N, C-alpha and C positions, 0 to 999 in steps of 0.2 A: 402527447405523452402523459400518462397518468402519474400520480404521486409515487405509487409503488415502483413503476417502471423507471421513473427518474431517479429514485433512491438507489435502485439496483444498478443503474448506469453509473452514478457517482461512486458507489461502493466498489464496482468493478474496477474503476480506475485506481482507487485506494489499494485494492488487493494486488493489482499488477505492480504498483509502486512498491508495496511491501515485499513482494516476491523479488523484485530486482534488488532492493536494499539488502535482503538477506543473502541473495546469491552473490552479491559483491563481497560480503563478509566471509562466506565459506560455501562449500557445496551444499545444496539442499536436495531433499527428496520430497515427494508429494505428501507422504504421511506426516512427516515432520512439519511441513508448511500448513497442513490442515490443522494440526495441533497448535502451532504458533498463531495462526489467524483466529482460531477459536479463543485463545487467551485474550484476544483483542475484541471479542464479541462477534466475529464473523462465523457463521455456521455454513461452511462449504462442504459439499459432498465430494467424493472422488470424481463423480461424473461432472462436476462443475470445475474443479481445480485442474484436473489433468488436461482438458482441452485448452485452458489458459496457458499452462506450461508448454504444451505443444505449439500453440500459436506464437508464444514468445520465442521459442526455439526456431520455428520456421521463419520468423521475421528477422532472425539474426541477433536477438538480444540475449539469448541464453544458448549455451552449448550443453550437450548431454553425453554422459559416459555411463555405460552399463557395467555394474559390478555384480558379483554374486556374493550375497551375504546369507549365511546359514542355509545355503542351498537354494535361495530365492534370488531372482533377478531384481536388481534395484537400480533405478535410474537416478543419477546424481546430476543436478543442474548447476552450472556456474555461469556467472555473467560474462559476456564477451566485451571486447573493446567497444563495439557499437552500443551495447547495453549500458556500459559505464558512461558513455557520452550522453545517452538518453536520460539516465538516472541523474547525472549532474544538472542537466537542463531542467528536469522535473523538480529537483530539489530547489533550484533557484526560483522557479515559478511558485512552488509551494511556500517558500519563505515570504515571497512578495504577497501572495494571497493571504497567508496567515497574518501577516502584519496588518493588512487592510481589514480583513473580515473579523479576526479575533481581537487583535490588540486595539483596533479602533473602537470596538464595542466596549472594551474595558475602559477606555478613555471617556466615552460617553457616559457610562455608568458612574465613574468617579466624579465627573462634572455634575451629574444629577444629584449625587449624594452631597457634594459641596453646596449646591444651590439649596437643597433641602435643609441642611444644617444652618445656613445663613438665614433662611426664612424662619427657622425655629428660634433663633437667637434674639 
């Protein structure tokens, strides 16, 4: 797996987690999620996002209701009970990973700064 492919794989998981998070807060639609994800630096096209939403729905993590807004069909997705369980598990794993990967790096950097200061003194 090349670097670009691995990065897309990681980001795909982040996108799915982000979708579940927002669907737990309120109903979401594809266009709004594209905009939300764009604010976080993800550039997803409808051709990328909608298959993700459909897959999450088929897997039982999202449910979908179709509304008509200004004469147009609009699919609104909400998290299911199964999706909430998955989100809770993922949040726990994310906290653990963040603590190890990010906070540990901060501790190492602080220790290096302290060593540097003591050598300068």
